[in-house]
MIDOSE-1310 file (N, C-alpha, C; in nm, 2 decimals, decimal comma, always signed):
residues 197
msrv	+4,58/-5,92/+10,66/+4,61/-5,97/+10,80/+4,73/-5,84/+10,85; +4,68/-5,79/+10,99/+4,72/-5,68/+11,05/+4,86/-5,74/+11,14; +4,99/-5,71/+11,13/+5,09/-5,74/+11,19/+5,07/-5,67/+11,34; +5,09/-5,74/+11,48/+5,07/-5,73/+11,59/+5,21/-5,74/+11,64
gpre	+5,29/-5,76/+11,60/+5,46/-5,76/+11,66/+5,56/-5,81/+11,55; +5,72/-5,79/+11,58/+5,78/-5,88/+11,49/+5,75/-5,99/+11,51; +5,79/-6,03/+11,38/+5,81/-6,19/+11,31/+5,93/-6,25/+11,33; +6,03/-6,22/+11,43/+6,20/-6,24/+11,41/+6,16/-6,30/+11,55
pasv	+6,24/-6,41/+11,54/+6,24/-6,48/+11,68/+6,26/-6,39/+11,74; +6,21/-6,37/+11,93/+6,22/-6,30/+12,03/+6,37/-6,32/+12,13; +6,45/-6,23/+12,15/+6,60/-6,19/+12,19/+6,55/-6,11/+12,33; +6,57/-6,18/+12,40/+6,61/-6,13/+12,56/+6,66/-6,11/+12,64
avtg	+6,75/-6,03/+12,69/+6,85/-6,05/+12,76/+6,87/-6,14/+12,92; +6,91/-6,23/+12,98/+6,87/-6,32/+13,03/+7,07/-6,26/+13,14; +7,05/-6,33/+13,27/+7,16/-6,26/+13,34/+7,21/-6,41/+13,40; +7,28/-6,47/+13,38/+7,37/-6,59/+13,49/+7,35/-6,60/+13,64
rrsv	+7,37/-6,69/+13,67/+7,46/-6,72/+13,85/+7,61/-6,67/+13,87; +7,65/-6,71/+13,75/+7,78/-6,64/+13,75/+7,85/-6,55/+13,65; +7,96/-6,51/+13,67/+8,03/-6,38/+13,62/+8,11/-6,48/+13,54; +8,21/-6,33/+13,49/+8,29/-6,38/+13,39/+8,40/-6,34/+13,46
adli	+8,42/-6,31/+13,57/+8,55/-6,30/+13,64/+8,57/-6,43/+13,72; +8,45/-6,47/+13,77/+8,47/-6,63/+13,79/+8,43/-6,78/+13,76; +8,43/-6,76/+13,62/+8,46/-6,81/+13,50/+8,63/-6,79/+13,48; +8,66/-6,68/+13,47/+8,85/-6,62/+13,48/+8,92/-6,74/+13,53
wvan	+8,86/-6,66/+13,66/+8,99/-6,74/+13,75/+9,01/-6,92/+13,75; +8,84/-6,99/+13,75/+8,87/-7,09/+13,70/+8,93/-7,18/+13,62; +8,97/-7,08/+13,50/+9,08/-7,09/+13,38/+9,17/-7,05/+13,44; +9,27/-7,00/+13,52/+9,32/-6,99/+13,60/+9,35/-7,05/+13,71
trhg	+9,33/-7,14/+13,73/+9,37/-7,25/+13,88/+9,50/-7,37/+13,73; +9,54/-7,32/+13,65/+9,66/-7,34/+13,60/+9,74/-7,20/+13,57; +9,88/-7,20/+13,62/+9,91/-7,07/+13,57/+10,08/-7,10/+13,67; +10,15/-6,99/+13,57/+10,26/-7,02/+13,59/+10,30/-7,00/+13,75
pggh	+10,43/-6,96/+13,83/+10,50/-6,95/+13,94/+10,47/-6,81/+13,93; +10,47/-6,73/+13,86/+10,45/-6,53/+13,91/+10,32/-6,53/+13,92; +10,25/-6,63/+13,89/+10,07/-6,63/+13,89/+10,01/-6,58/+14,01; +10,10/-6,58/+14,11/+10,09/-6,55/+14,26/+10,10/-6,36/+14,28
wfar	+10,02/-6,28/+14,40/+10,01/-6,19/+14,38/+10,19/-6,12/+14,44; +10,23/-6,16/+14,57/+10,35/-6,14/+14,62/+10,45/-6,24/+14,53; +10,47/-6,33/+14,40/+10,59/-6,39/+14,31/+10,68/-6,35/+14,31; +10,79/-6,38/+14,37/+10,91/-6,35/+14,31/+11,01/-6,44/+14,22
vtrd	+10,95/-6,48/+14,12/+10,99/-6,60/+14,05/+11,19/-6,56/+14,05; +11,23/-6,65/+14,09/+11,40/-6,68/+14,06/+11,37/-6,77/+13,89; +11,30/-6,88/+13,92/+11,35/-7,02/+13,88/+11,22/-7,06/+13,87; +11,17/-7,07/+13,70/+11,04/-7,15/+13,65/+11,02/-7,28/+13,61
egdh	+10,97/-7,29/+13,72/+10,94/-7,49/+13,69/+10,83/-7,60/+13,61; +10,78/-7,44/+13,53/+10,61/-7,48/+13,50/+10,51/-7,43/+13,56; +10,42/-7,50/+13,53/+10,25/-7,41/+13,56/+10,26/-7,52/+13,71; +10,16/-7,46/+13,79/+10,14/-7,51/+13,87/+9,96/-7,56/+13,88
dhla	+9,91/-7,66/+13,94/+9,77/-7,67/+13,93/+9,66/-7,73/+14,06; +9,57/-7,56/+14,09/+9,54/-7,55/+14,16/+9,38/-7,69/+14,17; +9,35/-7,73/+14,06/+9,25/-7,87/+14,09/+9,33/-7,98/+14,07; +9,42/-8,00/+14,15/+9,50/-8,14/+14,15/+9,42/-8,19/+14,26
tgdd	+9,37/-8,11/+14,43/+9,27/-8,14/+14,51/+9,16/-8,06/+14,50; +9,13/-8,14/+14,59/+8,96/-8,03/+14,57/+8,97/-7,94/+14,69; +9,04/-8,01/+14,80/+9,07/-7,85/+14,88/+9,15/-7,70/+14,83; +9,24/-7,78/+14,77/+9,30/-7,69/+14,70/+9,27/-7,64/+14,57
avry	+9,16/-7,66/+14,51/+9,04/-7,55/+14,40/+8,96/-7,51/+14,44; +8,91/-7,56/+14,60/+8,82/-7,47/+14,67/+8,87/-7,37/+14,74; +9,03/-7,35/+14,79/+9,08/-7,27/+14,86/+9,15/-7,19/+14,76; +9,20/-7,17/+14,61/+9,21/-7,10/+14,52/+9,13/-7,02/+14,48
ladh	+9,00/-7,10/+14,44/+8,84/-7,00/+14,40/+8,85/-6,91/+14,55; +8,79/-6,98/+14,63/+8,74/-6,88/+14,76/+8,85/-6,76/+14,81; +8,95/-6,80/+14,77/+9,09/-6,65/+14,75/+9,11/-6,56/+14,67; +8,95/-6,59/+14,60/+9,00/-6,49/+14,42/+8,83/-6,45/+14,48
hvev	+8,78/-6,49/+14,55/+8,62/-6,42/+14,59/+8,53/-6,50/+14,49; +8,52/-6,60/+14,46/+8,45/-6,69/+14,36/+8,36/-6,79/+14,47; +8,24/-6,74/+14,49/+8,13/-6,83/+14,58/+8,12/-6,94/+14,51; +8,17/-7,05/+14,61/+8,18/-7,23/+14,61/+8,09/-7,30/+14,68
ppdp	+8,03/-7,40/+14,63/+7,97/-7,44/+14,71/+8,02/-7,57/+14,85; +7,93/-7,54/+14,95/+8,00/-7,61/+15,11/+8,07/-7,71/+15,09; +8,04/-7,82/+15,00/+8,09/-8,00/+15,01/+8,19/-7,96/+14,90; +8,33/-8,06/+14,94/+8,43/-8,05/+14,81/+8,38/-8,13/+14,70
ptth	+8,46/-8,05/+14,60/+8,43/-8,13/+14,44/+8,45/-8,26/+14,43; +8,38/-8,33/+14,37/+8,47/-8,47/+14,36/+8,55/-8,46/+14,21; +8,62/-8,61/+14,21/+8,66/-8,61/+14,13/+8,69/-8,60/+13,96; +8,49/-8,59/+13,92/+8,46/-8,58/+13,82/+8,43/-8,45/+13,77
dlaa	+8,36/-8,38/+13,91/+8,39/-8,23/+13,94/+8,53/-8,15/+13,91; +8,62/-8,23/+13,93/+8,74/-8,10/+13,97/+8,77/-8,15/+13,75; +8,71/-8,27/+13,68/+8,80/-8,28/+13,61/+8,71/-8,24/+13,46; +8,56/-8,20/+13,57/+8,47/-8,09/+13,40/+8,55/-7,95/+13,46
laei	+8,58/-7,91/+13,62/+8,64/-7,79/+13,52/+8,79/-7,76/+13,47; +8,85/-7,85/+13,51/+9,01/-7,90/+13,43/+8,95/-7,85/+13,27; +8,82/-7,92/+13,23/+8,82/-7,95/+13,08/+8,77/-7,73/+13,05; +8,67/-7,69/+13,16/+8,65/-7,57/+13,13/+8,77/-7,47/+13,13
remv	+8,86/-7,46/+13,21/+8,98/-7,41/+13,21/+9,03/-7,41/+13,10; +9,09/-7,57/+13,01/+9,16/-7,58/+12,91/+9,11/-7,50/+12,79; +8,98/-7,50/+12,77/+8,90/-7,47/+12,66/+8,92/-7,26/+12,70; +8,88/-7,22/+12,83/+8,88/-7,08/+12,80/+9,03/-7,08/+12,77
rglv	+9,13/-7,13/+12,80/+9,28/-7,07/+12,79/+9,34/-7,08/+12,68; +9,27/-7,22/+12,61/+9,27/-7,25/+12,44/+9,19/-7,10/+12,38; +9,09/-7,06/+12,41/+9,04/-6,94/+12,34/+9,14/-6,84/+12,34; +9,29/-6,82/+12,35/+9,35/-6,70/+12,35/+9,38/-6,75/+12,18
dpaa	+9,45/-6,83/+12,16/+9,44/-6,89/+12,01/+9,32/-6,86/+11,92; +9,32/-6,74/+11,87/+9,22/-6,74/+11,74/+9,16/-6,87/+11,64; +9,29/-6,96/+11,64/+9,21/-7,09/+11,58/+9,15/-7,19/+11,64; +9,15/-7,14/+11,81/+9,10/-7,27/+11,91/+8,95/-7,22/+11,86
dwtn	+8,93/-7,37/+11,90/+8,69/-7,34/+11,93/+8,66/-7,41/+12,02; +8,55/-7,42/+12,01/+8,51/-7,51/+12,16/+8,54/-7,68/+12,16; +8,58/-7,70/+12,29/+8,65/-7,86/+12,28/+8,54/-7,97/+12,28; +8,59/-8,11/+12,28/+8,46/-8,23/+12,29/+8,42/-8,19/+12,46
gvlr	+8,54/-8,17/+12,51/+8,46/-8,18/+12,66/+8,38/-8,11/+12,71; +8,40/-7,97/+12,67/+8,29/-7,87/+12,71/+8,19/-7,90/+12,63; +8,17/-7,90/+12,53/+7,99/-7,99/+12,47/+7,94/-8,02/+12,46; +8,04/-8,16/+12,59/+7,95/-8,26/+12,63/+7,95/-8,15/+12,75
ilag	+7,99/-8,12/+12,85/+7,92/-8,02/+12,98/+7,79/-7,94/+12,92; +7,79/-7,87/+12,76/+7,70/-7,78/+12,75/+7,56/-7,84/+12,75; +7,59/-7,99/+12,66/+7,47/-8,09/+12,60/+7,41/-8,17/+12,71; +7,51/-8,15/+12,87/+7,41/-8,23/+12,98/+7,36/-8,08/+13,05
affr	+7,38/-8,01/+13,02/+7,32/-7,90/+13,12/+7,17/-7,82/+13,09; +7,09/-7,85/+13,18/+6,99/-7,81/+13,23/+7,00/-7,67/+13,32; +6,90/-7,57/+13,23/+6,87/-7,46/+13,28/+6,70/-7,37/+13,31; +6,72/-7,34/+13,45/+6,56/-7,27/+13,42/+6,55/-7,10/+13,44
ldre	+6,44/-7,08/+13,38/+6,44/-6,93/+13,38/+6,33/-6,84/+13,45; +6,40/-6,73/+13,52/+6,25/-6,74/+13,59/+6,22/-6,58/+13,53; +6,09/-6,51/+13,65/+6,07/-6,42/+13,59/+6,16/-6,22/+13,57; +6,27/-6,25/+13,63/+6,35/-6,14/+13,61/+6,44/-6,17/+13,50
gslt	+6,44/-6,26/+13,46/+6,53/-6,30/+13,33/+6,65/-6,36/+13,43; +6,65/-6,46/+13,49/+6,77/-6,51/+13,55/+6,78/-6,63/+13,54; +6,88/-6,68/+13,48/+6,91/-6,83/+13,39/+6,97/-6,88/+13,48; +6,93/-6,99/+13,55/+7,01/-7,09/+13,65/+7,03/-7,23/+13,64
snga	+7,11/-7,29/+13,66/+7,11/-7,47/+13,69/+7,04/-7,50/+13,73; +6,96/-7,63/+13,65/+6,82/-7,71/+13,73/+6,93/-7,78/+13,83; +7,06/-7,81/+13,87/+7,10/-7,91/+13,94/+7,18/-7,81/+14,08; +7,28/-7,91/+14,13/+7,30/-7,90/+14,32/+7,37/-7,89/+14,33
gwaa	+7,49/-7,81/+14,39/+7,61/-7,83/+14,44/+7,70/-7,79/+14,32; +7,83/-7,89/+14,31/+7,95/-7,85/+14,17/+7,85/-7,84/+14,05; +7,77/-7,94/+14,04/+7,70/-7,97/+13,93/+7,63/-7,84/+13,85; +7,64/-7,79/+13,93/+7,52/-7,63/+13,93/+7,61/-7,54/+13,91
fidd	+7,74/-7,53/+13,96/+7,83/-7,44/+13,98/+7,92/-7,45/+13,81; +7,91/-7,57/+13,78/+7,98/-7,62/+13,66/+7,86/-7,60/+13,52; +7,77/-7,64/+13,56/+7,66/-7,57/+13,47/+7,66/-7,42/+13,45; +7,65/-7,34/+13,55/+7,60/-7,20/+13,51/+7,77/-7,14/+13,48
lmvp	+7,94/-7,25/+13,47/+8,02/-7,16/+13,40/+8,00/-7,13/+13,24; +7,87/-7,20/+13,20/+7,81/-7,19/+13,07/+7,82/-7,09/+13,04; +7,69/-6,96/+13,13/+7,64/-6,88/+13,07/+7,78/-6,78/+13,02; +7,84/-6,75/+13,17/+7,94/-6,64/+13,13/+8,05/-6,73/+12,96
llev	+8,05/-6,86/+13,01/+8,19/-6,90/+12,88/+8,12/-6,90/+12,75; +7,95/-6,87/+12,75/+7,92/-6,80/+12,66/+7,97/-6,64/+12,58; +7,95/-6,55/+12,66/+8,03/-6,43/+12,67/+8,18/-6,42/+12,64; +8,20/-6,53/+12,72/+8,39/-6,50/+12,69/+8,41/-6,53/+12,54
vrhr	+8,32/-6,66/+12,49/+8,33/-6,70/+12,34/+8,33/-6,55/+12,21; +8,21/-6,50/+12,27/+8,16/-6,38/+12,24/+8,29/-6,28/+12,23; +8,32/-6,27/+12,31/+8,44/-6,17/+12,32/+8,57/-6,22/+12,34; +8,62/-6,33/+12,25/+8,76/-6,39/+12,27/+8,87/-6,30/+12,17
drls	+8,85/-6,23/+12,08/+8,94/-6,15/+12,06/+8,99/-6,04/+12,19; +8,93/-6,05/+12,27/+8,96/-5,95/+12,43/+9,06/-6,05/+12,49; +9,01/-6,19/+12,51/+9,10/-6,26/+12,56/+9,22/-6,28/+12,56; +9,34/-6,21/+12,67/+9,47/-6,28/+12,63/+9,54/-6,34/+12,81
mcgn	+9,66/-6,35/+12,76/+9,77/-6,42/+12,82/+9,84/-6,27/+12,89; +9,92/-6,29/+13,03/+9,96/-6,16/+13,09/+10,05/-6,17/+13,02; +10,12/-6,05/+12,99/+10,24/-6,02/+12,93/+10,39/-6,06/+13,01; +10,36/-6,11/+13,11/+10,50/-6,18/+13,20/+10,49/-6,28/+13,20
phcr	+10,62/-6,38/+13,12/+10,61/-6,48/+13,10/+10,63/-6,58/+13,24; +10,65/-6,54/+13,33/+10,64/-6,63/+13,47/+10,46/-6,64/+13,48; +10,39/-6,57/+13,45/+10,25/-6,53/+13,51/+10,21/-6,63/+13,47; +10,11/-6,62/+13,33/+10,04/-6,72/+13,25/+9,91/-6,72/+13,30
lvfl	+9,88/-6,62/+13,36/+9,71/-6,57/+13,46/+9,61/-6,49/+13,26; +9,50/-6,57/+13,24/+9,44/-6,51/+13,11/+9,35/-6,40/+13,21; +9,31/-6,33/+13,11/+9,21/-6,21/+13,16/+9,18/-6,12/+13,05; +9,04/-6,11/+13,06/+8,93/-6,05/+12,98/+9,01/-5,88/+12,96
dask	+9,03/-5,84/+12,86/+9,06/-5,70/+12,85/+8,96/-5,58/+12,79; +8,90/-5,58/+12,88/+8,78/-5,48/+12,91/+8,83/-5,29/+12,84; +8,98/-5,31/+12,81/+9,00/-5,16/+12,81/+8,95/-5,08/+12,68; +8,90/-4,96/+12,66/+8,87/-4,93/+12,51/+8,99/-4,98/+12,45
sgtr	+9,14/-4,95/+12,42/+9,22/-4,97/+12,31/+9,23/-5,08/+12,32; +9,22/-5,17/+12,38/+9,21/-5,30/+12,36/+9,41/-5,40/+12,38; +9,46/-5,31/+12,43/+9,60/-5,33/+12,45/+9,66/-5,32/+12,59; +9,54/-5,38/+12,70/+9,64/-5,44/+12,81/+9,74/-5,52/+12,79
rwcd	+9,83/-5,55/+12,86/+9,95/-5,67/+12,86/+9,95/-5,70/+12,99; +9,90/-5,68/+13,06/+9,91/-5,73/+13,20/+9,75/-5,82/+13,26; +9,76/-5,91/+13,36/+9,73/-5,93/+13,42/+9,64/-5,85/+13,52; +9,75/-5,75/+13,61/+9,73/-5,70/+13,66/+9,84/-5,60/+13,65
dagc	+9,78/-5,50/+13,65/+9,90/-5,36/+13,64/+10,01/-5,33/+13,75; +9,93/-5,35/+13,88/+9,99/-5,29/+14,00/+10,13/-5,43/+13,99; +10,06/-5,58/+14,00/+10,15/-5,68/+14,03/+10,28/-5,70/+13,88; +10,21/-5,73/+13,80/+10,30/-5,80/+13,65/+10,33/-5,69/+13,64
gnrd	+10,27/-5,60/+13,61/+10,27/-5,44/+13,49/+10,41/-5,37/+13,60; +10,38/-5,38/+13,71/+10,50/-5,29/+13,81/+10,61/-5,37/+13,80; +10,63/-5,49/+13,84/+10,75/-5,60/+13,83/+10,83/-5,52/+13,69; +10,75/-5,55/+13,60/+10,81/-5,56/+13,44/+10,83/-5,39/+13,44
rvkr	+10,77/-5,32/+13,47/+10,86/-5,14/+13,52/+10,99/-5,16/+13,58; +10,96/-5,21/+13,71/+11,05/-5,25/+13,80/+11,19/-5,24/+13,74; +11,22/-5,37/+13,66/+11,28/-5,46/+13,61/+11,34/-5,38/+13,45; +11,28/-5,33/+13,41/+11,33/-5,19/+13,27/+11,42/-5,08/+13,37
hrrr	+11,37/-5,06/+13,46/+11,43/-4,91/+13,55/+11,55/-4,94/+13,58; +11,56/-5,11/+13,60/+11,66/-5,12/+13,70/+11,80/-5,17/+13,57; +11,73/-5,24/+13,48/+11,83/-5,23/+13,31/+11,87/-5,11/+13,29; +11,78/-5,03/+13,29/+11,89/-4,85/+13,23/+11,95/-4,82/+13,35
qdrp	+11,91/-4,86/+13,50/+12,07/-4,85/+13,55/+12,17/-4,87/+13,54; +12,21/-4,97/+13,51/+12,27/-5,09/+13,54/+12,31/-5,04/+13,41; +12,31/-4,96/+13,30/+12,32/-4,99/+13,18/+12,50/-4,91/+13,16; +12,45/-4,77/+13,20/+12,55/-4,64/+13,24/+12,66/-4,70/+13,28
asas	+12,66/-4,79/+13,40/+12,73/-4,80/+13,51/+12,83/-4,90/+13,44; +12,78/-4,99/+13,36/+12,86/-5,08/+13,27/+12,97/-5,03/+13,16; +12,84/-4,93/+13,09/+12,87/-4,90/+12,96/+13,04/-4,81/+13,03; +13,05/-4,75/+13,14/+13,19/-4,67/+13,15/+13,27/-4,72/+13,24
s	+13,28/-4,85/+13,25/+13,36/-4,96/+13,33/+13,50/-5,03/+13,21
């Protein structure tokens, strides 16, 4: 019998509706007081949670250019987003794995594939938004060795390091990175004055 094509299962590239950045911003709905661009932290009172209310969740995600459904999320939607958030944040630890809550979301997600290879949820509204996060989540799990938490201990935003070297330390070099450089510069400036007195 002639071989008319490869016998291995077909592998095709599919594109989801949500980006890795969308997923990471969902993961960053919990962060430290230094996680805001213009924050000047004098006292760290712990993380704050932008999934505490539907309005806060919508505002935070929209402020970070995540396209959200028109209706506010329900309590059930917020709980699902929190499950996804905690799993992504947990992946910073190499020993962490899929959480039971996110596995339940994945098991309940139904998708359709169009002719262009676009994979989208069969659902609507926030249910579809949550299902669609599963596609970039698979990508983040695949590249979890590049997932890091910001080096600013007051920030605690997570990011996917796309640098060649894989040594990025800050969620944003112009924000937390710059604050660290200024702090180190001031320390160096203070040292000679205190040493001479």
